[in-house]
C-alpha positions, 0 to 999 in steps of 0.5 A: 844333959843334952846340948841345945841345938843352934835353933833351940838357942835362937828360939829361946833368945827370940821368945825372951826378946818377943816377950819384952818387945811386943811393940816390935811384932805390932810394927812388924805386922804393920810394915809387912802389910804396907809392903804387901799392899804396895807391891801386890802384882796385877795378877793378885799374887803376893810378893816375896818380902825380905825380913831385913826390909821389914825389920829396917822399917821397924827400927826406923819407926822406933827410932823416930818415935823415940830417939832415946830408945836404944833397943837393939833388934837383932837380925837373927829375930827376923826368921822367927817373925817371918814364921809367925807371919806365915803362920798367921797369914798362911794364904800369903806366905810372903816370907821365904824361910829355910829350915834351921838345923834342929827346928821342929814345928814352930808353935805359936802357942808357945808365945803369948803374943799380942793380937795380929795387927788388924788387916784390912784390904784397902778399898779401891 
């Protein structure tokens, strides 16, 4: 049996986490879009946003919605959510990701995900 790479172990952990916590992806998209619209520069470029900022907002939102919710959202899930966002919104590419050792193309069709949060540009 071939030992799994660190990437394969993390990806499997992420897929299980994602399957059991679909609301995290919905909130991740919501807060990412909020950060993008509030920090878009005058020249129309999209900013680079750290996943830790977005995951922090997700954790805060889940806690405020239900203080009894004791779910732990590990920071190591952030790179996978960043890849999902960059794959869904390739024109933005706001999350910078490094290639993980053993990483092949991250295929979103491996994940039965909820639809992308409806993105609508605010009318000024």
